[in-house]
LOBALO-552054 format. One record per atom (N, C-alpha, C, O): residue number from 1; atom name; x, y, z. Coordinates in nm, 4 decimals. Layout:
N
nr=NUM; atom=CA; x=X; y=Y; z=Z
...
END
This chain:
61
nr=1; atom=N; x=-1.9533; y=-5.2971; z=1.0674
nr=1; atom=CA; x=-1.8515; y=-5.3822; z=1.0401
nr=1; atom=C; x=-1.6988; y=-5.2894; z=1.1083
nr=1; atom=O; x=-1.6643; y=-5.1717; z=1.0979
nr=2; atom=N; x=-1.6456; y=-5.3918; z=1.1679
nr=2; atom=CA; x=-1.5243; y=-5.3318; z=1.2246
nr=2; atom=C; x=-1.4094; y=-5.4428; z=1.2031
nr=2; atom=O; x=-1.4269; y=-5.5582; z=1.2423
nr=3; atom=N; x=-1.3000; y=-5.4051; z=1.1435
nr=3; atom=CA; x=-1.1845; y=-5.5074; z=1.1371
nr=3; atom=C; x=-1.0924; y=-5.4767; z=1.2542
nr=3; atom=O; x=-1.0351; y=-5.3705; z=1.2787
nr=4; atom=N; x=-1.0894; y=-5.6094; z=1.3321
nr=4; atom=CA; x=-0.9866; y=-5.5827; z=1.4443
nr=4; atom=C; x=-0.8271; y=-5.5774; z=1.4016
nr=4; atom=O; x=-0.7818; y=-5.5982; z=1.2891
nr=5; atom=N; x=-0.7564; y=-5.5451; z=1.5178
nr=5; atom=CA; x=-0.5666; y=-5.5251; z=1.4992
nr=5; atom=C; x=-0.5608; y=-5.6959; z=1.4192
nr=5; atom=O; x=-0.5204; y=-5.6958; z=1.3030
nr=6; atom=N; x=-0.6007; y=-5.8359; z=1.4820
nr=6; atom=CA; x=-0.5502; y=-5.9470; z=1.4549
nr=6; atom=C; x=-0.6473; y=-5.9856; z=1.3424
nr=6; atom=O; x=-0.6760; y=-6.1052; z=1.3387
nr=7; atom=N; x=-0.7031; y=-5.9057; z=1.2498
nr=7; atom=CA; x=-0.7611; y=-5.9564; z=1.1262
nr=7; atom=C; x=-0.9105; y=-6.0218; z=1.1610
nr=7; atom=O; x=-0.9468; y=-6.0996; z=1.0728
nr=8; atom=N; x=-0.9825; y=-6.0101; z=1.2450
nr=8; atom=CA; x=-1.1018; y=-6.0646; z=1.2621
nr=8; atom=C; x=-1.2283; y=-5.9315; z=1.2336
nr=8; atom=O; x=-1.2039; y=-5.8109; z=1.2377
nr=9; atom=N; x=-1.3363; y=-5.9821; z=1.2107
nr=9; atom=CA; x=-1.4180; y=-5.9015; z=1.2086
nr=9; atom=C; x=-1.5393; y=-5.9290; z=1.2802
nr=9; atom=O; x=-1.5937; y=-6.0385; z=1.2948
nr=10; atom=N; x=-1.5908; y=-5.7670; z=1.3419
nr=10; atom=CA; x=-1.7119; y=-5.7723; z=1.4436
nr=10; atom=C; x=-1.7838; y=-5.7098; z=1.3714
nr=10; atom=O; x=-1.7452; y=-5.6238; z=1.2921
nr=11; atom=N; x=-1.9208; y=-5.7518; z=1.3929
nr=11; atom=CA; x=-2.0666; y=-5.6460; z=1.3681
nr=11; atom=C; x=-2.0899; y=-5.5533; z=1.4427
nr=11; atom=O; x=-2.1132; y=-5.5812; z=1.5603
nr=12; atom=N; x=-2.0911; y=-5.4342; z=1.4063
nr=12; atom=CA; x=-2.1739; y=-5.3761; z=1.5192
nr=12; atom=C; x=-2.2933; y=-5.3085; z=1.4760
nr=12; atom=O; x=-2.3167; y=-5.3070; z=1.3551
nr=13; atom=N; x=-2.4000; y=-5.2329; z=1.5835
nr=13; atom=CA; x=-2.4892; y=-5.1747; z=1.5427
nr=13; atom=C; x=-2.4378; y=-5.0433; z=1.6430
nr=13; atom=O; x=-2.3809; y=-5.0405; z=1.7521
nr=14; atom=N; x=-2.4922; y=-4.9260; z=1.5403
nr=14; atom=CA; x=-2.4727; y=-4.8190; z=1.5901
nr=14; atom=C; x=-2.6110; y=-4.7615; z=1.6319
nr=14; atom=O; x=-2.6982; y=-4.7308; z=1.5507
nr=15; atom=N; x=-2.6248; y=-4.7475; z=1.7968
nr=15; atom=CA; x=-2.7139; y=-4.6765; z=1.8538
nr=15; atom=C; x=-2.7131; y=-4.5372; z=1.9370
nr=15; atom=O; x=-2.5993; y=-4.5021; z=1.9683
nr=16; atom=N; x=-2.8166; y=-4.4517; z=1.9787
nr=16; atom=CA; x=-2.8257; y=-4.3491; z=2.0642
nr=16; atom=C; x=-2.7100; y=-4.3650; z=2.1820
nr=16; atom=O; x=-2.6567; y=-4.2626; z=2.2245
nr=17; atom=N; x=-2.6711; y=-4.4977; z=2.2352
nr=17; atom=CA; x=-2.6104; y=-4.4576; z=2.3846
nr=17; atom=C; x=-2.4530; y=-4.5269; z=2.3156
nr=17; atom=O; x=-2.3710; y=-4.5664; z=2.3984
nr=18; atom=N; x=-2.4259; y=-4.5359; z=2.1989
nr=18; atom=CA; x=-2.2972; y=-4.5659; z=2.1583
nr=18; atom=C; x=-2.2770; y=-4.7045; z=2.0611
nr=18; atom=O; x=-2.3877; y=-4.7338; z=2.0157
nr=19; atom=N; x=-2.1891; y=-4.7842; z=2.0216
nr=19; atom=CA; x=-2.1927; y=-4.8962; z=1.9549
nr=19; atom=C; x=-2.2050; y=-5.0456; z=2.0356
nr=19; atom=O; x=-2.1574; y=-5.0884; z=2.1407
nr=20; atom=N; x=-2.2675; y=-5.0854; z=1.9621
nr=20; atom=CA; x=-2.3015; y=-5.2253; z=2.0181
nr=20; atom=C; x=-2.2536; y=-5.3587; z=1.9162
nr=20; atom=O; x=-2.2717; y=-5.3695; z=1.7949
nr=21; atom=N; x=-2.1963; y=-5.4409; z=1.9968
nr=21; atom=CA; x=-2.1536; y=-5.5299; z=1.9140
nr=21; atom=C; x=-2.2567; y=-5.6303; z=1.8750
nr=21; atom=O; x=-2.3364; y=-5.6578; z=1.9647
nr=22; atom=N; x=-2.2714; y=-5.6863; z=1.7699
nr=22; atom=CA; x=-2.3825; y=-5.8126; z=1.7695
nr=22; atom=C; x=-2.3508; y=-5.9257; z=1.7555
nr=22; atom=O; x=-2.4270; y=-6.0223; z=1.7549
nr=23; atom=N; x=-2.2356; y=-5.9260; z=1.7429
nr=23; atom=CA; x=-2.1594; y=-6.0654; z=1.7148
nr=23; atom=C; x=-2.0170; y=-6.0899; z=1.7815
nr=23; atom=O; x=-1.9817; y=-5.9872; z=1.8393
nr=24; atom=N; x=-1.9408; y=-6.1739; z=1.7903
nr=24; atom=CA; x=-1.8326; y=-6.1660; z=1.8352
nr=24; atom=C; x=-1.7180; y=-6.1493; z=1.7216
nr=24; atom=O; x=-1.7527; y=-6.1531; z=1.6035
nr=25; atom=N; x=-1.5929; y=-6.1322; z=1.7532
nr=25; atom=CA; x=-1.5318; y=-6.1252; z=1.6319
nr=25; atom=C; x=-1.4744; y=-6.2458; z=1.5959
nr=25; atom=O; x=-1.4324; y=-6.3273; z=1.6780
nr=26; atom=N; x=-1.4701; y=-6.2653; z=1.4295
nr=26; atom=CA; x=-1.4684; y=-6.3934; z=1.3728
nr=26; atom=C; x=-1.3716; y=-6.3686; z=1.2519
nr=26; atom=O; x=-1.3432; y=-6.2594; z=1.2028
nr=27; atom=N; x=-1.3292; y=-6.4855; z=1.2163
nr=27; atom=CA; x=-1.2672; y=-6.4739; z=1.0590
nr=27; atom=C; x=-1.3277; y=-6.4279; z=0.9524
nr=27; atom=O; x=-1.4433; y=-6.3979; z=0.9821
nr=28; atom=N; x=-1.3024; y=-6.4068; z=0.8351
nr=28; atom=CA; x=-1.3636; y=-6.3517; z=0.7171
nr=28; atom=C; x=-1.4611; y=-6.4567; z=0.6707
nr=28; atom=O; x=-1.5651; y=-6.4386; z=0.6073
nr=29; atom=N; x=-1.4152; y=-6.5567; z=0.7087
nr=29; atom=CA; x=-1.5110; y=-6.6453; z=0.6111
nr=29; atom=C; x=-1.6895; y=-6.6849; z=0.7120
nr=29; atom=O; x=-1.8079; y=-6.6951; z=0.6798
nr=30; atom=N; x=-1.6205; y=-6.6935; z=0.8206
nr=30; atom=CA; x=-1.7356; y=-6.7141; z=0.9384
nr=30; atom=C; x=-1.8146; y=-6.5745; z=0.9314
nr=30; atom=O; x=-1.9352; y=-6.5709; z=0.9557
nr=31; atom=N; x=-1.7363; y=-6.4516; z=0.8948
nr=31; atom=CA; x=-1.7807; y=-6.3215; z=0.9524
nr=31; atom=C; x=-1.9245; y=-6.3195; z=0.8010
nr=31; atom=O; x=-2.0431; y=-6.2940; z=0.8214
nr=32; atom=N; x=-1.8745; y=-6.3473; z=0.6887
nr=32; atom=CA; x=-1.9549; y=-6.3728; z=0.5880
nr=32; atom=C; x=-2.0830; y=-6.4457; z=0.5854
nr=32; atom=O; x=-2.1836; y=-6.3960; z=0.5347
nr=33; atom=N; x=-2.0811; y=-6.5449; z=0.6310
nr=33; atom=CA; x=-2.1874; y=-6.6496; z=0.6664
nr=33; atom=C; x=-2.2866; y=-6.6000; z=0.7515
nr=33; atom=O; x=-2.4063; y=-6.6183; z=0.7293
nr=34; atom=N; x=-2.2305; y=-6.5199; z=0.8763
nr=34; atom=CA; x=-2.2745; y=-6.4711; z=0.9848
nr=34; atom=C; x=-2.3623; y=-6.3554; z=0.9069
nr=34; atom=O; x=-2.4778; y=-6.3421; z=0.9474
nr=35; atom=N; x=-2.3271; y=-6.2869; z=0.8200
nr=35; atom=CA; x=-2.3731; y=-6.1745; z=0.7611
nr=35; atom=C; x=-2.5078; y=-6.2067; z=0.6702
nr=35; atom=O; x=-2.6204; y=-6.1571; z=0.6738
nr=36; atom=N; x=-2.4689; y=-6.2760; z=0.6145
nr=36; atom=CA; x=-2.5351; y=-6.3535; z=0.4811
nr=36; atom=C; x=-2.6840; y=-6.4109; z=0.5682
nr=36; atom=O; x=-2.7998; y=-6.3862; z=0.5345
nr=37; atom=N; x=-2.6417; y=-6.4879; z=0.6797
nr=37; atom=CA; x=-2.7663; y=-6.5512; z=0.7538
nr=37; atom=C; x=-2.8538; y=-6.4295; z=0.8087
nr=37; atom=O; x=-2.9762; y=-6.4399; z=0.8170
nr=38; atom=N; x=-2.7756; y=-6.2967; z=0.8512
nr=38; atom=CA; x=-2.8675; y=-6.2143; z=0.9352
nr=38; atom=C; x=-2.9593; y=-6.1352; z=0.8150
nr=38; atom=O; x=-3.0722; y=-6.1142; z=0.8593
nr=39; atom=N; x=-2.9463; y=-6.0960; z=0.7050
nr=39; atom=CA; x=-3.0383; y=-6.0310; z=0.6422
nr=39; atom=C; x=-3.1390; y=-6.1149; z=0.5699
nr=39; atom=O; x=-3.1245; y=-6.2357; z=0.5892
nr=40; atom=N; x=-3.2172; y=-6.0871; z=0.5074
nr=40; atom=CA; x=-3.3303; y=-6.1373; z=0.4239
nr=40; atom=C; x=-3.3207; y=-6.2723; z=0.3402
nr=40; atom=O; x=-3.2551; y=-6.2552; z=0.2375
nr=41; atom=N; x=-3.3567; y=-6.3702; z=0.3525
nr=41; atom=CA; x=-3.3133; y=-6.4700; z=0.2844
nr=41; atom=C; x=-3.3693; y=-6.4736; z=0.1245
nr=41; atom=O; x=-3.4862; y=-6.4526; z=0.0921
nr=42; atom=N; x=-3.3004; y=-6.4932; z=0.0676
nr=42; atom=CA; x=-3.3505; y=-6.5121; z=-0.1030
nr=42; atom=C; x=-3.4210; y=-6.6549; z=-0.1295
nr=42; atom=O; x=-3.3790; y=-6.7667; z=-0.0997
nr=43; atom=N; x=-3.5276; y=-6.6220; z=-0.1872
nr=43; atom=CA; x=-3.6009; y=-6.7615; z=-0.2165
nr=43; atom=C; x=-3.5645; y=-6.8126; z=-0.3530
nr=43; atom=O; x=-3.6066; y=-6.7607; z=-0.4564
nr=44; atom=N; x=-3.4918; y=-6.9072; z=-0.3494
nr=44; atom=CA; x=-3.4569; y=-6.9512; z=-0.5055
nr=44; atom=C; x=-3.5590; y=-6.9914; z=-0.6283
nr=44; atom=O; x=-3.6331; y=-7.0896; z=-0.6312
nr=45; atom=N; x=-3.5442; y=-6.8947; z=-0.7241
nr=45; atom=CA; x=-3.6494; y=-6.9053; z=-0.8177
nr=45; atom=C; x=-3.6896; y=-7.0491; z=-0.8818
nr=45; atom=O; x=-3.5911; y=-7.0941; z=-0.9403
nr=46; atom=N; x=-3.7751; y=-7.1156; z=-0.8884
nr=46; atom=CA; x=-3.7528; y=-7.2571; z=-0.9606
nr=46; atom=C; x=-3.9102; y=-7.2434; z=-1.0813
nr=46; atom=O; x=-4.0258; y=-7.2172; z=-1.0480
nr=47; atom=N; x=-3.8702; y=-7.2646; z=-1.1846
nr=47; atom=CA; x=-3.9417; y=-7.2710; z=-1.2760
nr=47; atom=C; x=-4.0092; y=-7.4006; z=-1.2931
nr=47; atom=O; x=-3.9825; y=-7.4988; z=-1.2240
nr=48; atom=N; x=-4.1142; y=-7.3984; z=-1.4047
nr=48; atom=CA; x=-4.1832; y=-7.5179; z=-1.4538
nr=48; atom=C; x=-4.0712; y=-7.6460; z=-1.4716
nr=48; atom=O; x=-4.0626; y=-7.7625; z=-1.4329
nr=49; atom=N; x=-3.9992; y=-7.5605; z=-1.5459
nr=49; atom=CA; x=-3.8867; y=-7.7187; z=-1.6433
nr=49; atom=C; x=-3.8143; y=-7.7477; z=-1.5184
nr=49; atom=O; x=-3.8090; y=-7.8691; z=-1.4991
nr=50; atom=N; x=-3.7485; y=-7.6678; z=-1.4139
nr=50; atom=CA; x=-3.6670; y=-7.6902; z=-1.2910
nr=50; atom=C; x=-3.7459; y=-7.7805; z=-1.2438
nr=50; atom=O; x=-3.6996; y=-7.8932; z=-1.2262
nr=51; atom=N; x=-3.8846; y=-7.7525; z=-1.2117
nr=51; atom=CA; x=-3.9577; y=-7.8562; z=-1.1238
nr=51; atom=C; x=-4.0020; y=-7.9710; z=-1.1923
nr=51; atom=O; x=-4.0408; y=-8.0594; z=-1.1161
nr=52; atom=N; x=-4.0085; y=-7.9979; z=-1.3156
nr=52; atom=CA; x=-4.0338; y=-8.1186; z=-1.3788
nr=52; atom=C; x=-3.8692; y=-8.1992; z=-1.3733
nr=52; atom=O; x=-3.8229; y=-8.2950; z=-1.3114
nr=53; atom=N; x=-3.8402; y=-8.1455; z=-1.4284
nr=53; atom=CA; x=-3.6580; y=-8.2030; z=-1.4322
nr=53; atom=C; x=-3.5969; y=-8.2502; z=-1.2814
nr=53; atom=O; x=-3.5283; y=-8.3521; z=-1.2730
nr=54; atom=N; x=-3.6308; y=-8.1592; z=-1.1524
nr=54; atom=CA; x=-3.6214; y=-8.2458; z=-1.0339
nr=54; atom=C; x=-3.7280; y=-8.3476; z=-0.9971
nr=54; atom=O; x=-3.6995; y=-8.4218; z=-0.9031
nr=55; atom=N; x=-3.8416; y=-8.3629; z=-1.0537
nr=55; atom=CA; x=-3.9050; y=-8.4371; z=-1.0612
nr=55; atom=C; x=-3.8857; y=-8.5914; z=-1.1293
nr=55; atom=O; x=-3.9390; y=-8.6946; z=-1.0885
nr=56; atom=N; x=-3.8150; y=-8.5803; z=-1.2183
nr=56; atom=CA; x=-3.7492; y=-8.6540; z=-1.2932
nr=56; atom=C; x=-3.6235; y=-8.7278; z=-1.2129
nr=56; atom=O; x=-3.5721; y=-8.8315; z=-1.2549
nr=57; atom=N; x=-3.5913; y=-8.6759; z=-1.1204
nr=57; atom=CA; x=-3.4307; y=-8.7363; z=-1.0611
nr=57; atom=C; x=-3.4710; y=-8.7978; z=-0.9588
nr=57; atom=O; x=-3.3783; y=-8.8254; z=-0.8826
nr=58; atom=N; x=-3.5993; y=-8.8403; z=-0.9157
nr=58; atom=CA; x=-3.6067; y=-8.9191; z=-0.7711
nr=58; atom=C; x=-3.6129; y=-9.0347; z=-0.8586
nr=58; atom=O; x=-3.6523; y=-9.0572; z=-0.9730
nr=59; atom=N; x=-3.5411; y=-9.1229; z=-0.7302
nr=59; atom=CA; x=-3.5294; y=-9.2684; z=-0.8134
nr=59; atom=C; x=-3.6670; y=-9.3415; z=-0.7594
nr=59; atom=O; x=-3.7169; y=-9.3216; z=-0.6487
nr=60; atom=N; x=-3.7184; y=-9.4312; z=-0.8619
nr=60; atom=CA; x=-3.8512; y=-9.5098; z=-0.8542
nr=60; atom=C; x=-3.8211; y=-9.6118; z=-0.8163
nr=60; atom=O; x=-3.7308; y=-9.6728; z=-0.8735
nr=61; atom=N; x=-3.9019; y=-9.6773; z=-0.6815
nr=61; atom=CA; x=-3.8747; y=-9.7757; z=-0.6247
nr=61; atom=C; x=-3.9507; y=-9.9086; z=-0.7156
nr=61; atom=O; x=-3.9378; y=-10.0249; z=-0.6772
END
């Protein structure tokens, strides 16, 4: 991660040939969204109680 002089953030990958930009310069909020989307995604844990509650929220016709 590199912060530019105008307060933008760049994600870089270090390789043998030098540094390579992975994405363009972004403001902090957009950069955080990019980094969160890049890594492995966490699957939310759903318990039996959560599933039963979600089933009750479905509107019956």
